[in-house]
N, C-alpha and C positions, 0 to 999 in steps of 0.2 A: 114715670120716668121723670118728671119734673122735681121730685124730692133731692135728686142730686145737687140741685141749684139752691137748696135751702139757705136762706140769709146771705145770699149772694147777690150782687147788684151788677148790671141792670136786671133786676129779676124778672121783668116781664119779658124782655128779649131773649133771656135764656130759657125762661119757661116755654115760650113758643118755639125755641130751637129744640127743646126736648120733644114736644108735640111732634114737630117735623120729622124728628130723628126716628119715630115710631112708624113712619110711613115709608115703604120701599119706593125708592125715586132713581132708579138707574136710568141713564139716558134712554129715552124711548118709552119709558114706563112711568110717566110723571102725572097719569091719570088721578091717582090717588092724592097727590100734592094739590093738584087743581081742584078736586072735591074740597079738599081741607080750607084752601083759599076762599072758595065760593062761600063756605059755611062761614068764615071770618067775615066776609063781606056782608053776609046777612046779618050776622050778630051785631055789627057795628054800623049798620045802616049805610053801607058804602055802594056806590055803582059799581058794578061788577061786569067785565066783558070777558069771554072766554072763546078762544077759537078752536077750529078743528085740531090743531097741534097741540092743544092744552096750554098755550100761552095765556097768562091771566093778567089782565088790567084792572086795578083797583082805583078808584078815583074818590077822592074827598073833596066835596065842595062846601064850605063854611057860608053861613047865611050873609056874612059880610067879609070878602076876601081883601086882604091889606097889601097883596103882592101878586106879581104874575104867577101863573101855574109853574110848578116846579117837578121836574120827572126824576123819580128815583127808580133804579133798575138792578136786578139780579137774576140768577137763574135757579131754577129747583131742582135740576138733575146733579148727580154726583158721580165721580169715579168710584166704581166699586172694585176694590181690591181686598183679598183677605190673606191671612197666614194659611201657609200649607195645612197646618193642623186644624183649622177652623172648619166647622160644619155649617157657618152661616149661610142662609139662603138669601141672597139680595132681592129675589123677587116675592118673598113673604115675610121675612123676619124683621122685627125693629132693631135698630142699632143698639148695642150694649154699653151705654155711656158710663164713664168714671171721671172722678176728679182726683188727681193725685196730690201729694203733699205739697207740691210747689204751686198749687193753683191752675194746672194745666187741665184742660178737658181733652180726654180722648175716648176711643171706642176699642173695645176689647176685639183684639184680632182682626180688625177691618179698619179701612178709611173711616175718617170721622164725618166727612161730608159738610164740613165748615166752609169748604168752597163747594158750593156758595150759599150755604143753608144760613149761616149767620147774616150774610147780606140780606137775606130774604127777612129774616125775624127782626132784624134792626128796623128796616123800613116798616113792618108791621106795628112794631112798638111804637113808632113815630105816629103812626096814623092814629093809633089809640089815644094819642095826645091832644088830636084834634086842633091843630094850629091854625091861626088866622089867615090861611091861604090855601089856594087848590094845590092838592098833592096828587100826582098820577104815579102810582107804583106799578111798575110793568115787571113781570115775572116770566122768563123765557124757558124753552126747553131744549133739551139736546145742545147744550152749549158744549159740552165735553166732547162731542163727537161731530163737530162741524159747524155749530152755532145755526142749526137748521130752524130752531124755532124763531130766532131774530130775523133770519133770512126771508122766512115766509110771512112775518107778521106784517099787517097793514098798519103803518106808521101815520097814515092820514088822520086817524082818529085821535092822534095825541095832539095835545094844545102846547106842553111846555117846550121852551126854546133853550133850557139849561137842564143839562143831564148829570145826576150823581150816580155813578155807576160803584156799587157797593161790592166790589169783586177783586180786590187787591189784598196782599197778604202781608203788608208790613206797615205798621203805624208810623205816623210822621212822614210818609212819602205820599206825594201827590203823583199820580201816574198821568201823563197828558198825551202820550203817544204809544203805539205799539205795532208789532209786526203784523203783516198779513200772512196768510197760510192756506194749506190744501192738504188733502189726503190723497196719498199715491199708492195705489194698490196693484201690486203686480202679481200675474198668474203665469205660472210655467208648467206646461204638461211634462209629465215624465211617465217612464215604464218600470214596472217591478217584475222581476223573473222569479221562478222557483230556484230555491237553492236549499241547501242542507249544511249549513255553517253555524260555527259557535257564534253566539251574541253577546252583546255586554251593553250596559246602559251607562252613558256618561252625563252627569249632572254639573251644571254651574250654579253655585248658590253663594249665599253670603254677601250679596252685593246690595247697595243702598238704594238703587234705582232713583226715582224722583221725576219731577215735572220735566216734560221735554223742552219747554222753553225757559221757564225760570231757572233751572239747574243744569241746563246743557253745558254750561260754562265752568262747572265744578269739577270736571275731569273724571267724573265717573264712569265705570265700565258699563257697556251694553252687554248684557248676558248673552245674547242671541249672536252677537258679532264676536265675542269671545268664544263661544262655542264653534263658531266656524273657523276660527284660528287652530282649535284642537282638531276638528275633523280634517283640515287641510294637513296637519302634520301626520295625521295617521293614514290618510290616502297617499301622501308622498312617500312614505316609509314602509307602508304595509299593505297598500292598496285595499283598503276596507272598503265595503260597500254599506250605504245608509238604508236602514230599515223605515226609520220615521225620525221626526224631530220637531219641537215646539219650543217657543219662547215668547214671553210677553202676553198681555191681556188687552192692553189699550194702546194704540198708536201715539197718544200723547203722553204716555208714561214710559220712562226709561226702563227696560227689563231688568228685574233684577235676580231672575231665575230663568233657566234654559235646560232642556234636555233632549238626548238623542239616543237612539238604539241603532247599534252598528252590527254588521255581520263580518266575520273574518275566518281566515282558514284555521284548521287545527294547529295548536301549538303556538299561536301568536298572540294569545290573550296575555301572557306574562309582559311581553314587550309593550303591548298597547298601554298596559297599566303603568309601566315605567314612563312612557311618553306623557301620559296625563300627569303623573307626578311632577315630572320635570317641567311641564308647562304651567302647573299651579305655582311652582317656585317663581317661574319667570313673571307670572301675572302679579304675584304678591311683591315682586320687586317693582315692577312698573306702576302699579296703583297703591304703593306704599302710604301715600297721603290721602287719597281720595276713596279707595276701597281696599283697605289692608287685609279684610277677612274674605277676599275671594277663595273660593274652594272649588275644586274639580274633582269630582267623586267617580270612581270607576267601580262597577258592579257586574261581575259576570252572570250571564242568564242562560236560558236554554237554548236550543238549537232553533235558528230561524229559518222558517220555511219559504219565506219570500224577502227580497231585498232589491233596492234600485240596481240599475245596471251600473258598472264603474263610470261609464260616460256621464250619465244623469247624476252619480254622486259627484263627480267633479263639477258638473254644473252647478250644484247647490254650494259647493265651496267656492266657486268663482262668484257666484252672486254674492255670497256673504263677505267675501274679501275686496270685491269692488265697489259695494254699495255705499254711497257717499254719507255716512253716518258721522253725526257730530258737528262741531262747528265747521262752517265752510268758509266764512269771512266774518271779519269784524266792521264795525262801522268807521268810516272816515270822518265823520262829523262828530260823533259823541264818544268820548274816550270810555272804553271798558264795556260798550254795548255790542253784543253779538248783532251782526246784520243778517246772516243767512245761516240755516242750519237745518239738519235732517235727522229725524230718529226713526230707526227701525223698530216698531213697538210692538207688532204682531207678526209672528213667523210660525208656519206649519208646513211639514213635508210628511206625505204619505204616498201609497202606491200610485196615486193618481197625478200627483203634481206638486209643485210649490206654491204657497200663498204667502206673500209678504206685504204688509200695510205700514207705510210710514207717514210720518207727520213733517211737512216741509213748511218752514217759515222764513219770511225776509221782510224787511222794512222797505226794500226795494223791489217793485213788482217784476221788473225785467230779471232780476237775480232769482227770484223765486221761478220764474219760468225756466231759466237756464238750467237750475237744478232738477226741475221736473223733466227736462228734456234730457239731462244726462241719465236719470233713472230709466226713461223710455227706451234710451239707446242700449243700456244694459238688459233690459228685458228683452228687446229685439234680438239683441246678439245671442241671447241664450234661448231663442225660439219661443218667447212669451209675449205677453202683452201687458201694457200699463193702462189702468183706468184712474183718471184723476177726478176727484168729486170733493164737495164741501169747501169750496175755495171762498175765502173771505178777503177783504181788502185790508190794508194797513191803516191806521189811524194817524194821519199826519198832524205834526205838531202846528198848533195855532199861535201865531205871534203875539196877538192881542185877545187876552181872555178875562172879562170882567170876573167870571165865576172863579178863575184860578186866583186872580189877585186877592178876591175877598176870602177865599178859603185859606191862602197863605197868612193874610193879616189875622184872621181869626185863630189860627194855630198860634202864631207868635204871641198874640194876647194871652191865650189860654196856657201856653206851655212854657213861655219865656225863650223859646228858641226858634229858629227858622225851620220852616217845612222843607224838606228836599223834593225838588221837582224834577221828575226823570222820565225817561222813555224806557220800554221794556221789550224784550224779546217775545215773550208770551203773547198770546192772542186775547183780545178782549172785544166785546161786542159794539163797543163805542164806535169803532170804525164803520160797522154797518149801519148804525143809526145816524151817523155824521153824513152817510151818503144818502140816507132816505129823507132826512129833515135839513134843508138848506139853512145854513147859519147856525146850526146847533152848536152851542158852547158845552163842552163835556170834560168831565174830569172822573178819575177813578181812584178809590181809597178804600181802606178796610183796616181792621185789628190784625195783630200779629197771629199769623198762622204759619206752622213749621211743617215740613215734610209732607206737604199736601200730595195727592195722588199715590200716597204709600200707606202701609199699614202702620207707620208711625207718626201719621197726620195727628196733630195736637194744636189746641189754641189757647191762648192766654185769656182767661176769665178777666182779670184786671184790665187788659187792653180794651176788651169789649166795653168795659165800663166807662173808660176814657173816650174811645171813638163815639160811644153813643152821646155823652155830654158835648163832645165836639160838633156831632150832627146837629144836635138842637141849637147850639150857638151859630151854627152857619146859617141856619134857617132864619134865626133871628136877624143875623147881619144881612141877609139877602132881600130884606124888604126894599123895594124901589122907593 
């Protein structure tokens, strides 16, 4: 797989990325990546620590260190999303990498996993350089599903007080603050009864989807919420009953597709199809700029033998209609920054009930709790329950930062322009480590990645080259 990077720089970081891309590493399945990192440590005579969660710490200690220890950090897991036509098995298959004519790296039919595979391999390439300072490279697990690896990691074994998190997606931007978050899982029991009604499948497709933090402000449609609007219209006008429904695969990814099977009385299929066509026109007007290709497909099926009661079907519509999806509020302090949001990322309905999982984010802890409370009240009102998990704190802005100052100066010297310093709405592990290590000075940066958490994810190889050169220059400038 390394041949795709022939004659491309930085060759070693890219070659290592090719090796890592051959290893399945969905969240919770990072054991193979941890084995690979242990083998890397043995080959390069590095000290290695691996915990029960497959977090791996590699430590390089030169004979004569010229500066204090520096901590580099990324995560080994990736969001696993694929095209509907793809038969890729994320549990067993290597990613199929390609480089297009514009120098973009992608993966055929799947996410690329440059978030955060390239952060991992940039750090490994730097370790092979063997600089004259102690380097601690920490690679955590399950970042994409709640930062569980970082949450459980014993940070007392770390020596560094300056952290370079290589998990950002835009070159020339230094991230210094991020939102906190939590996973909100709703469960609502439901009842299915026997019936002998016509059925039809409704599909929402053609949406862009995207990262529920970084791209929540792009105005893109959530396929599951959009499906809910279709179901509500059908229930209002035809009193259809829901057989099943599903949408989304990850709660931190905006769903780009959703489907439902409905049951309805004889002779009502043509009108139901008309309603779907009318709503497609409505959605295309509403999302003309953000999701112009939104498509509502109506396909008649066979006779349905079971369906939810009309009352429970209306509960599903109520849940989707009232769920607080999208931007909840904007920051009053930082222009253009989303303060609080929620994304309904995983949704499923069958004869036994409704399950919905959302990602709640906010840079203000009290607003995060308020939004979780609203979801809890919605679940309670529909005779369901809310389970909150994977909470992580916001990473607060540090007014004085030597690390930030040095990195901005190096970028200006190297590129001739000012580095942009910003806060983001997405979650980063920096907040957790700042809570674990008193006085930790942290920043986050990375090369240009686009459409992360989607099948269109791609990475600029030339940007990786520049960022690696920048990283080497930063190390040189950080000598005490």
